C-alpha positions as CSV (number, residue, x, y, z in Angstrom):
1,M,43.8,41.2,34.6
2,T,45.6,40.5,37.6
3,T,47.0,43.1,39.4
4,R,50.4,42.6,41.5
5,I,50.2,44.6,44.8
6,L,53.6,45.6,46.9
7,P,52.4,46.6,50.5
8,A,55.0,48.3,52.4
9,A,54.5,49.0,56.2
10,G,57.0,48.7,59.3
11,D,53.9,47.8,61.4
12,P,53.2,44.5,61.9
13,D,50.1,44.4,63.0
14,A,49.2,47.0,59.7
15,A,51.2,44.5,57.6
16,R,49.1,41.6,58.6
17,A,45.8,43.7,58.3
18,L,46.6,45.0,54.7
19,S,47.8,41.5,53.7
20,T,44.5,40.1,54.9
21,L,42.3,42.6,52.8
22,L,44.3,42.1,49.8
23,S,44.2,38.7,49.8
24,Q,40.3,39.1,49.4
25,L,40.5,41.3,46.3
26,P,39.6,39.8,43.1
27,S,42.4,39.5,40.7
28,A,44.8,40.8,43.1
29,E,48.1,39.2,43.4
30,P,49.6,40.9,46.8
31,A,53.3,39.8,47.5
32,A,54.9,40.0,51.2
33,P,54.6,43.2,52.7
34,V,58.2,45.1,53.0
35,P,59.1,46.1,56.4
36,D,60.8,49.6,55.6
37,S,61.8,52.2,52.9
38,T,65.1,50.6,52.0
39,T,63.7,46.9,51.6
40,L,60.6,48.6,49.4
41,L,63.3,50.2,46.9
42,D,65.6,47.7,46.7
43,T,63.2,45.1,45.7
44,L,61.8,47.7,43.0
45,A,65.3,48.3,41.7
46,R,65.9,44.5,41.7
47,L,62.3,43.6,39.8
48,A,63.0,46.5,37.3
49,G,66.5,45.3,36.6
50,D,65.3,41.7,35.7
51,S,62.7,43.4,33.3
52,I,60.5,46.2,33.5
53,D,57.1,43.5,33.5
54,E,58.2,42.3,36.7
55,L,57.1,45.8,38.4
56,P,54.1,45.6,40.3
57,E,50.9,47.7,39.5
58,V,50.6,49.0,42.6
59,V,52.4,50.0,45.8
60,L,50.9,50.6,49.1
61,V,52.9,52.8,51.6
62,H,51.6,52.5,55.4
63,E,52.1,56.2,56.8
64,R,54.4,54.9,59.4
65,I,57.1,53.3,57.2
66,G,60.6,54.0,57.7
67,P,63.6,55.5,57.8
68,V,62.5,57.8,55.0
69,P,59.3,59.6,55.8
70,A,56.2,58.2,53.8
71,L,55.8,61.2,51.8
72,E,59.2,61.4,50.7
73,L,59.2,57.4,49.8
74,I,56.6,58.3,47.8
75,R,58.3,60.9,45.9
76,E,61.5,58.9,45.4
77,V,58.9,55.6,43.8
78,A,57.2,58.2,41.5
79,L,60.7,59.3,40.5
80,R,61.9,56.1,39.7
81,F,59.5,54.3,38.9
82,P,57.0,56.6,37.1
83,A,54.6,53.7,36.0
84,V,53.9,52.3,39.2
85,G,50.9,53.5,40.8
86,V,51.4,54.3,44.5
87,V,48.9,54.7,47.2
88,L,49.6,56.2,50.7
89,V,47.6,54.5,53.4
90,S,47.0,57.3,56.7
91,S,45.0,57.6,59.6
92,D,44.7,61.4,58.5
93,V,42.8,61.6,55.3
94,G,42.3,65.4,55.3
95,P,42.3,67.9,52.4
96,A,46.4,69.1,53.6
97,L,47.3,65.3,53.5
98,F,45.6,64.4,50.3
99,S,47.3,67.6,48.7
100,A,50.8,66.7,49.8
101,A,50.7,63.1,49.1
102,M,49.1,64.1,45.3
103,D,52.0,66.5,45.0
104,S,54.6,63.9,45.7
105,G,53.3,61.6,43.1
106,A,50.5,59.2,44.7
107,R,47.4,57.8,43.1
108,G,45.5,58.1,46.0
109,L,44.8,57.8,49.5
110,I,43.3,55.4,51.7
111,G,42.0,56.0,55.4
112,L,42.9,53.9,58.5
113,P,41.1,51.8,60.0
114,L,40.9,50.0,56.5
115,S,37.8,49.3,54.8
116,Y,37.5,46.6,52.2
117,E,35.5,49.2,49.8
118,E,38.1,52.2,49.8
119,L,40.9,49.5,49.6
120,A,39.4,47.9,46.7
121,A,38.6,50.9,44.7
122,R,41.6,52.6,45.6
123,V,43.8,50.2,44.3
124,Q,41.8,49.5,41.4
125,A,42.3,53.2,40.2
126,A,45.7,52.9,40.8
127,A,46.0,49.6,38.9
128,Q,44.3,51.1,35.8
129,W,46.5,54.0,35.9
130,S,49.4,52.2,35.9
131,V,48.3,50.0,33.1
132,G,47.4,52.8,30.7
133,V,50.7,54.9,31.5
134,R,53.1,51.3,30.3
135,R,50.2,50.8,27.7
136,H,51.2,54.5,26.3
137,L,54.5,54.2,27.0
138,G,54.8,50.9,25.1
139,Q,58.6,49.5,24.1
140,G,59.8,53.2,25.9
141,V,58.8,52.4,29.2
142,A,62.4,50.7,29.9
143,D,63.9,54.3,29.3
144,V,61.6,55.5,31.9
145,F,62.6,53.4,34.7
146,T,66.1,53.8,34.2
147,G,66.6,57.5,32.9
148,P,69.7,57.8,30.3
149,G,71.8,56.1,32.8
150,G,71.2,57.7,36.2
151,R,74.2,56.1,37.9
152,V,75.5,57.7,41.0
153,V,78.9,56.9,42.1
154,T,80.5,58.5,45.3
155,V,84.1,59.0,46.1
156,T,84.9,59.4,50.1
157,G,88.0,59.6,51.8
158,A,89.1,57.2,54.6
159,K,90.9,60.8,56.0
160,G,91.9,63.8,54.9
161,G,95.0,63.9,51.8
162,V,94.5,60.4,50.6
163,G,93.7,61.9,47.0
164,T,89.7,61.8,47.3
165,T,88.8,64.6,45.1
166,F,91.8,63.8,42.7
167,T,90.6,60.5,42.3
168,A,86.8,61.8,41.7
169,V,88.0,64.4,39.3
170,Q,89.6,61.6,37.3
171,F,86.7,59.0,37.2
172,A,84.5,61.9,35.9
173,L,87.3,63.1,32.9
174,A,87.5,59.2,32.2
175,A,83.8,59.0,32.2
176,A,83.2,62.2,29.8
177,A,86.1,61.2,27.8
178,S,84.3,57.9,27.0
179,G,81.1,59.4,26.1
180,R,79.3,59.6,29.0
181,R,76.7,62.6,29.6
182,T,78.7,63.2,33.5
183,A,77.9,65.6,36.2
184,L,80.8,65.9,38.9
185,V,79.1,66.9,42.2
186,D,81.4,68.2,45.2
187,M,79.5,67.6,48.3
188,D,82.6,68.2,50.4
189,L,80.2,71.1,51.5
190,Q,82.9,73.2,53.6
191,A,85.8,72.6,52.0
192,G,85.4,71.5,48.5
193,D,88.0,71.5,46.0
194,V,86.8,70.7,42.7
195,G,86.7,73.7,41.2
196,S,90.0,74.7,42.1
197,Y,91.8,71.3,40.8
198,L,89.9,72.2,37.2
199,D,90.8,76.2,37.3
200,V,87.0,76.7,37.6
201,Q,84.9,79.8,39.4
202,F,81.2,79.8,39.5
203,R,78.9,81.8,41.7
204,R,76.3,79.4,41.7
205,S,76.7,76.7,44.0
206,I,74.7,72.9,45.3
207,A,73.7,75.3,48.3
208,D,71.6,77.3,45.9
209,L,69.6,74.2,45.2
210,A,68.7,73.2,49.1
211,G,65.8,75.1,49.7
212,I,63.9,73.9,45.9
213,Q,61.4,71.2,46.4
214,D,60.9,70.7,42.7
215,I,64.1,71.1,41.0
216,S,63.2,71.7,37.5
217,P,65.7,71.1,34.6
218,R,66.1,74.7,34.1
219,V,66.7,75.3,37.8
220,L,69.3,72.4,38.3
221,Q,70.9,73.8,34.9
222,D,71.3,77.4,36.5
223,A,73.4,76.0,39.2
224,V,75.6,73.7,37.4
225,Y,78.8,74.9,35.3
226,D,79.2,73.2,31.9
227,D,82.9,73.1,31.8
228,R,84.9,72.5,28.7
229,T,86.4,69.2,29.8
230,G,82.6,67.9,29.2
231,L,81.5,67.9,32.8
232,A,78.8,69.0,34.1
233,L,80.0,70.7,37.4
234,L,77.7,71.1,40.5
235,L,80.5,72.9,43.1
236,A,80.3,73.1,46.8
237,P,79.6,76.7,48.3
238,A,82.6,79.2,48.2
239,D,81.2,80.1,51.8
240,G,81.7,77.0,53.7
241,E,79.1,77.7,56.3
242,R,76.6,77.5,53.7
243,G,77.3,74.1,53.6
244,E,74.8,74.0,56.6
245,E,71.8,74.8,54.1
246,V,72.4,71.0,52.7
247,D,70.5,68.5,54.8
248,D,69.8,65.0,53.9
249,R,66.4,66.2,52.3
250,A,68.1,68.7,50.2
251,A,70.8,66.1,49.0
252,R,68.2,63.2,48.4
253,H,66.3,65.8,45.7
254,I,69.2,67.1,44.2
255,V,70.9,63.8,43.7
256,G,67.6,62.3,42.3
257,A,67.2,65.4,40.0
258,L,71.0,64.9,38.9
259,R,70.2,61.0,38.2
260,S,67.4,62.1,36.2
261,R,69.3,64.0,33.9
262,Y,72.9,62.7,33.7
263,E,73.8,58.9,32.6
264,L,76.9,59.6,35.8
265,V,76.9,61.3,38.6
266,V,80.2,61.4,40.2
267,I,80.1,62.5,43.9
268,D,83.1,63.8,45.8
269,C,82.4,63.0,49.5
270,G,85.3,64.6,51.3
271,T,86.1,63.0,54.8
272,Q,83.4,64.1,56.9
273,V,80.0,62.2,57.5
274,T,77.3,64.9,57.4
275,G,73.8,64.1,56.5
276,A,74.2,65.2,53.0
277,N,77.1,63.1,52.1
278,A,75.5,60.0,54.0
279,T,72.4,60.3,52.0
280,A,74.9,60.2,48.6
281,V,76.5,57.3,50.0
282,E,73.3,55.3,50.9
283,T,71.6,56.1,47.4
284,A,74.4,55.8,45.7
285,D,75.0,52.5,43.0
286,V,78.4,52.4,43.7
287,A,80.2,53.6,46.9
288,V,84.0,54.4,46.9
289,L,86.4,54.5,49.6
290,V,89.7,55.9,49.0
291,V,92.5,55.0,51.2
292,T,96.4,54.7,51.5
293,P,98.2,51.6,52.5
294,D,99.6,53.1,55.7
295,V,98.6,52.0,59.5
296,V,96.5,55.6,59.9
297,A,94.6,55.3,56.8
298,V,93.6,52.1,57.2
299,R,92.6,52.4,60.4
300,A,90.2,55.4,59.6
301,A,89.1,53.3,56.6
302,K,87.7,50.8,58.9
303,R,86.5,53.5,61.3
304,M,84.3,55.0,58.3
305,V,83.2,51.5,57.1
306,R,81.5,50.7,60.7
307,M,80.4,54.0,61.4
308,W,78.1,53.7,57.7
309,E,77.0,50.5,59.0
310,R,76.2,51.8,62.7
311,L,74.3,54.9,61.1
312,Q,72.9,52.4,58.6
313,V,74.1,54.1,55.5
314,R,76.2,51.2,53.6
315,K,77.4,48.0,54.6
316,A,81.0,46.9,54.5
317,E,80.4,44.4,51.6
318,D,78.6,46.9,49.3
319,T,81.6,49.2,49.9
320,T,84.2,49.6,47.0
321,V,88.1,50.4,48.5
322,V,90.7,52.2,46.3
323,V,94.3,51.8,47.6
324,N,95.8,55.1,46.1
325,R,99.7,55.6,46.3
326,W,100.4,52.2,46.4
327,S,103.6,50.4,45.8
328,K,104.9,47.0,45.8
329,H,107.1,47.6,48.6
330,T,104.7,48.5,50.8
331,E,104.0,46.5,54.0
332,I,100.2,46.9,53.8
333,Q,98.8,45.4,50.6
334,P,95.0,45.7,49.1
335,A,94.1,42.0,50.2
336,L,95.1,43.0,54.0
337,I,93.2,46.5,53.8
338,E,90.5,44.2,52.7
339,K,90.6,41.9,55.3
340,I,90.7,44.5,58.0
341,T,87.8,46.7,56.6
342,K,85.7,43.9,55.3
343,T,85.0,45.8,52.0
344,R,85.9,44.8,48.5
345,A,89.3,46.1,47.1
346,T,89.6,47.0,43.4
347,R,91.6,45.0,40.9
348,T,93.9,47.9,40.2
349,P,96.2,50.2,42.8
350,V,96.6,53.5,42.2
351,P,100.6,53.9,42.2
352,A,102.8,56.2,44.4
353,A,103.7,58.6,41.6
354,F,103.2,62.3,43.0
355,K,105.9,63.8,40.6
356,E,103.8,62.9,38.0
357,L,100.8,64.9,39.2
358,Q,102.2,68.1,41.3
359,A,102.5,70.3,38.2
360,V,98.9,70.1,37.0
361,V,97.8,70.0,40.7
362,D,99.5,73.3,41.5
363,A,98.2,74.9,38.6
364,G,94.9,73.8,39.2
365,R,94.5,71.9,36.0
366,V,94.2,68.0,36.5
367,Q,92.2,67.9,33.5
368,D,96.1,68.4,31.4
369,L,97.4,65.5,33.2
370,D,99.6,63.5,30.4
371,N,97.8,60.3,29.2
372,R,101.5,58.8,30.0
373,S,100.7,59.0,33.6
374,T,100.9,56.1,35.4
375,V,98.4,57.5,38.0
376,K,96.2,58.6,35.1
377,Q,96.3,55.3,33.4
378,A,95.4,53.1,36.7
379,L,92.5,55.7,37.7
380,W,91.0,55.6,34.0
381,T,91.4,51.6,34.0
382,L,89.3,51.4,37.6
383,A,86.5,53.9,36.2
384,G,86.3,50.9,33.5
385,E,86.6,48.3,36.2
386,L,83.4,50.2,38.1
387,G,81.6,50.4,35.0
388,L,81.8,54.1,34.9
389,L,82.9,54.1,31.0
390,S,80.3,53.8,28.1
391,A,82.1,50.5,26.9
392,P,84.3,48.2,28.7
393,D,87.3,48.7,26.1
394,A,87.3,52.3,27.1
395,A,90.0,52.3,29.5
396,P,93.4,54.1,28.1
397,S,95.4,50.6,29.3
398,G,93.3,48.3,27.4
399,R,93.0,46.0,30.6
400,T,89.7,44.4,31.1
401,P,87.7,45.6,33.6
402,G,87.5,43.6,36.9
403,A,84.2,42.4,38.3
404,A,85.2,42.1,42.4
405,V,83.5,45.7,43.2
406,A,80.6,46.0,45.2
407,V,77.8,47.2,43.5
408,R,73.9,47.3,44.7
409,A,70.7,48.8,43.5
410,A,70.4,52.6,44.6
411,G,68.1,52.5,47.6
412,P,66.8,55.0,50.2
413,V,68.3,57.4,52.9
414,S,68.4,56.7,56.6
415,R,68.7,59.7,58.6
416,L,71.6,60.6,59.8
417,R,70.9,60.3,63.5
418,R,71.6,63.2,65.8
419,G,74.5,61.4,67.9
420,R,77.6,62.6,66.1
421,E,80.7,60.1,65.9
422,G,84.0,61.5,67.5
């Protein structure tokens, strides 16, 4: 049996050493080393998308991989690709690290400097485990890798007041109405209004999950509010200062737990860049940036996109812009916004018709918005265009969803750099 091996090492010397020894293993088929955690997860996601059979049996993770730390990367791989055997390569082979690696989902630990015998033994053991898992799972292995759907969509505002939360709520309602099991997360941690928009008060919040390393289904269920709209709501803390408890590591674990239990996870990221919502944006399958067709908002959108690129959160071409409060009479049109921000604008803009929304927004019951509302029709059509509905024809307007949206395989999270943008 041929064993496919994918090494991940950020250090060029370590990558060369791994490649040299791996090429000497019998029946081994080593791939070219990947230099960072982002490339590793994107590569695995692409292979899994083509065919589960294309995934390597063994992944080797070097201790100095980045930007995501090695143990957190192993946990992410084990969660998303559980039939891939992951082995940590480290200069520390003590019992503490061995235990931590096993807890993260590793199938072995290889010490540095590398030795042929140890490398061969650990790779063989991980490969045998991987083959056994795949044989046991049989045809159901595809469901294990993809979960019940597991798509994550973030909605971020270019600036305050552009309609970010309303857009996120309507996307989630449209998905739930189409039959998808949907979670709506309020990650506007200091000023979240999802609960206010849906007339929900709940004592639990996302902050209650912040200190938990392994979020079990029962723990997650205790923090989630099952709304009568069919949505599972994970709300922002009522006390804004508690938002600081949700850092990038906590956000990664929370989003991963939600991804494994829901077909679709819609996250309202607000308008401020924090470690938590930067994590969500980077791991998202679709990242939506909401903007209004005015000079101030477009400048803010350009500033946001540039910040994401500098912080290695997301590239401009991987970002989808939704133009809210659009009119054919506005001087700034979606094509111009697309050109200025270097993003991709959706085919369906959202019309400026606040009078349709005022009553339900003031009442805090946006779920009661009339189906005849042009704003609702546009947003639900957009949900279809973005692939959030269970069927392409689920959008109420009957339009065919467009393909001009930026969708990428979920990647890992770059740590938000200490230097905050002004």
